[in-house]
N, C-alpha and C positions, 0 to 999 in steps of 0.2 A: 134557419139554416139555408133558406132560399137565397138570402143576400150573400152568404159565403160562397155558394155555388156560382152566383153571378160574377163575383170578384175573381174566382178561379177561372171562369170562362173567359173573362176579360184578359187575364194574364196569358192564357193559352192562345187567344186570338192575336195578341201582340207578338207572341213567340212565332206564330205561323207566318208573320210578315217578314221575319228575319231569315232569309234562306241560308246564310252562312251558319247561323246557330243551329238550324234544323239539320244541316249536313253534318256538323261536328257532333251533334247530340244523337242522331238517329241512324246516320249512314256510315260515318267513319268507323264505328266499332266493328261493323261487318266487313270492312275492308282491311282494317289494321291487324286484327289478330290472325286471320288466315295468312296474311302476308308475312307477319313476324314469325309465326310458328312454322310456316312452310320454308322460309329462308333458314331458320335455325336447324330444322330437320335436314335440309339439303346440305348445309355446311357440315353438320355432324357426320352425315354419311360420307361426304367427300373426304373429310379429315380421317375418318376411320379407314376408308379404302386406301388412302395414301399411306397411312402408317402401316397397314397390313401388308402392302406390297413393297415397303421400303425396309432395307436392312438397317439395324441399329449400329451406329458408329461407336466402336469400343476400342479404347487403348488398353492393351493387356501387357502388364509387366510380369512375366512368368519365366524367370531364368532357367528353371529346371524342366519346363515344358509339360507340367502336370495337366494343364487345362487348355493349352494351345490347340491340341488336336480336337478336343470336344467342340470348341467354338468354330474352328475352321471347317468342321464336318457339316455345318449348317449355314452355307453362304447366303441363303434366302433371308435369314433372320439376323445374322451377325456379319459385320464388316470390320475387320481388324485394321486400325489406322495407326500410323507412327505417333510417337509421343509429341505433343504440341510444345511449343516454346513457352516458357514461363511456368506459372503455378497451375497445377492440375484443376484445382477448384475453380479458378478463374476461367480456365478453358471450358469447363463444363457449363459455367454460368454464361459464357459468351457463345454457347452452342457450337463450339468448334468440334465437339464430340458429344455423344449422348451419355457415355458412362466410362469411368476409368476403373480398372481392376488391377490390384497389386497383390500377387501371391508371395508367400514366403520363399526365399531362395532355395531352401531345402525341401520344397513341397514333395517332389518325386521320391526323395529318400525317406521322408516321413510316411508316405504311402506304402513303400516297400517294407518298412518296419511296423506296419499296421498302427501308425500313430496319427495324431490329428495335426493338420496344418491350418494356418490362418489365411484368409482372403479378405482384402479390404476393398470396398466398393465406394467410389465417390459419385454421388448422384445429386441432381437438382430436382427436388421434389415439387418445385413450382412449375416445372415443365412436363407436359404430357409425354413427349418423346423420351425424356430421360427416365420417367417412371416406367414406360413401356419396355425400355431396354433392360431395366432392372428386373422386371417381371419375366422377360424372356430368359435372362441369365439364370434366375432362380429355377425356372422350369427345366432348363438344360442341366443345371447342377443337380437337381433332384433326381433326374434320370441317371446321371453319372454316379451319384452317390449310391443308388441302388445296385448298380453294376459293381462298384468297389466292395460294397458290403457282401454281395453274393460271392465274390472272389475270395474274400477273407473267410467267410463261413465254409466254403468248399475246402480251403487250405486247412481249416481246423477240423474238417470232417463233421461239421454241425449241420442241422437242418436249416434250409433257407427261411423257414418260418420263425426262426429264433429272433430275427430282427423285426418281426411284425407280429407281436403277441395278440393284437386284436384289430378288427376292421370296424370303423365307425360308420354306421348307415344313418343318414339324416333324412327324416321325413318332415316335410313342411306342413304344419297344421293349418296354415293360413291359405285359404283359396284365393284366386285372383280378385274376387269381389271384395274380400276383407282387406287385402293389400291396397286396392284402389280406394276403398273407403277410408282407410287411415290416412292416405295421402290427401284426399279431398277434405277430410275432417280437420287437418292442420291448416290447409291453405284457404279453403272456401270461406270460413267466417272472416278471416283477415281481408280477403278480396271484397267480400260483400260490404263490410264496414267502410272501407276506403271508397268503393264505388258509390255507395249511398251518400256519403258525406260530400265527396267532390261533386257528384251529380246535383246535389241540392245547393251547394255553395254558390256557384256562379249565377244560377237562376235566382237564388235568394237575394244576392247582392243587387241584381238588376231590378227585382220586384220591390225592394225596400229603399236602400240608399239611392238607387238609380231613379226611383220615383221622385225622390226629393230633387235630384239634380235636373230632372226634366220638368220640374215645377208643376207636376200633375197631382201631387199628393193633396194640395189644398182643394182642388176641384173635386177630388174623390171624397174628401171629408165633407164637402158642401152638399153632397147628395143626401137623400132621406134614409140611406142605409145606416143602421147602427154601427158604431165604431167597432164593436167586438165582432160583428159580422164581416167587416172589412179585414180585420186582422185574421180571423179564422179562414177567410177565403184565400188570403195570401199564404197562410200556413198550409192549406190544402194543396195549393199549387206547388209550393216548395217541396212538400212531402212527395207529391206525385212524381215530380221530376227526378227526385232521388231514387224512388222505386223503379221508375222506367229506365234510368241510367244503369242501375244494378242489373235489372233483368236483361236488358239488351246486351250488356257486356258479357254477362254469363252465358247467354244464348250464343253469342258469337264465339266465345271460348269453347263452348261445347261442340259447335260445328267445326272448330279448328282442331279438335283432338285427333281426327283421322290423319291430319298432316304430321302430327308428332309421333303417332303410333304406326304410321305407314299403312293404316287401314287394317291392322292385325285383328283377326276375329276374336281372339281371347280378350284383348284389351277392350273391344267394343262390347262384348258380352258382360265383362266385369263392370263396365261403366253403367250398362243398362240395369244390372242387378242392384247397384248401389243407388242410382238415381231413380228410385221407384216413386210412384205418386204419393205414398204416405210420407216418405222422407222429405220430398220436395214441399209437400203441404205443410208439414211441421216446421220446416225451415222458413217458409214464407210467413207463417203465422207469428213466429217469434221475431222476425226481422221487421215486421210492420211497426210495433211499438218502439223499437230501437230507432227506426228511421224517423218516427214522429218526434222522438227526443232530440235527434240531430237537427231536425227542421225547426223545432222551437228555439234551440240555441242560435241557429243561423238567423232566424227571424228577429229574435231579441237583440242580437248584436247589430244586425243590419239596419233595423228601423231606427235605432238610436244614434247611428253614425251620421255625421254631417254630409259625407259624400262617399262615393264608391271606394276611394282610396282608403279612407278611414275604416270603412266596413271590411275591406279585404284584410287590413292589418289586424282587425279584431277577430275575424273568423278563421284566417289561415292557420294560426297556431293550433287550432283544433285538429288539423290533419296530423300533426306530430303526435298528439295524444292518442289518436286513433291508431296510428302506425305502431306506437310503443305498446299499446294494449294488445294489438294483433300479434306482434312479434313475441311478446311475453307469453301469450297463450300457446304459441307454437313450440315453446321450449320443452325438452323432455322432463317428465316427472310432474309437470304443473297439474295435470288432471288427477293426481293423487293427493292434492292438498284440499281437504274438505272445506276449509273456511272460504275458499274462493267461490263456492256456490252462492255465497251471500254478498259478493262484490259485484255491483252493477256493471254492465257491459261485458266484463270478463266472464261472468257466468253464462252469458249468451253464447260466447265463443266456445266455452267448454262443453256446453250442452250439445251444440252442433257437432263438435268434434266427436263426442261419444255416439251421437246419432248416426253419423256416417261410418263410424268404426264398428257398427253392430254391437255396441255396448250401451244401448239406450237406457238411461235411468229416468223413469217417469217422474219421480219426486224432484230430482234436480232440474228437470225441464220445467215443471210446474212452478218451482220456486223462481227460476230465472224469468219465466214468462210473467208471473205475477209482479215481481219486482220491476220489470221493465215497463209493464203496463202502468203500474203505480207511478213510476218515475216520469213517464211520458205524460200522464194525466196531471201530475203536480206541475210539471214544466209548462203545460198548456195553460193551466190556471194562473200561474205566476206571470207568464208572458202576456196574457190578455189583460190582467190587472195592471201590470206596469205600463203596457203600451196604450192603455186608455187615458193616461195622463198627458196633458198638453206638453209638459216639459220633456217627456220622452220622445214624443212625436216630432216636436219642432225645436229640437236642440240647436242652439245657436253656435 
């Protein structure tokens, strides 16, 4: 094992000479996430403030005047605009107005006869301002409807409670920590897989196919170190870089959370409750064999490639598979499929999802861990056996 450690040390020493790579691998994550999250939070707050202080532009076609007074009474939220030229739908799509309302011509008469009238709203659901206008109108109409109902009941001499037979009181059983855990349980395994794979990929290509291009592989093979020790050393280096990349990115994202939450005490307390030492320890323990499996695949593809371009072409498709599996495990109802416990890689994501959601299943975790360890061990055995062959190492 001493030879493998020497090879890994050699790779890290070569990495330390490349300042650009060191910056992108170790420094950039701590600059990137706070900048992105801070900018997103600032833009979201500015957009919310602008929308809150801006009245929604509404075209109202109300010949009988049943609703005109209701909307005109709230100029801070509603601005009635004249009818635009052309089609109303196109005008809403072109953002010439936020919402178009068309009431029945006999709406007022229907109200007086205690009848129902129709109101048509034209909205662009792809635009936030249009959705906000519709939400505001619904709130205004809800209050107006209560007033109309009260008047009708008074005319009939009935109790005002006739229109409201019950009041529903909703109590949220999920505490902030549980809600935070479910969000993290969906996203974290997906991010960890991508970070580990991409973190290993570039360094794996450099340490394998790049070694061939630099014509240093032959001199490395000429040393007294056994070939399997050289292979294991490179594997250790690739694996370490994947783990380091994942940990650094996650640490940076964790430090950036206050930018997204505005430093809210409840959010920080919920995060602290979820990210306890036991949860983080179990997460790290199961991600180690998964990272080893990724590293073996990258090593196997990279060392057999003629050059870095060929290695990149062989290794890059793995990202799409990782992304697909990650997105698949984020889908609703996936955690209720028992057979997925025995599907490699997927079972790791599902175990972590339940772990952070405070629904930890020890048996499922042990199955996922055992399968991932076995898969990583098998992959290590296969890769060392294959790469011991001259044809694999010196592919023409």
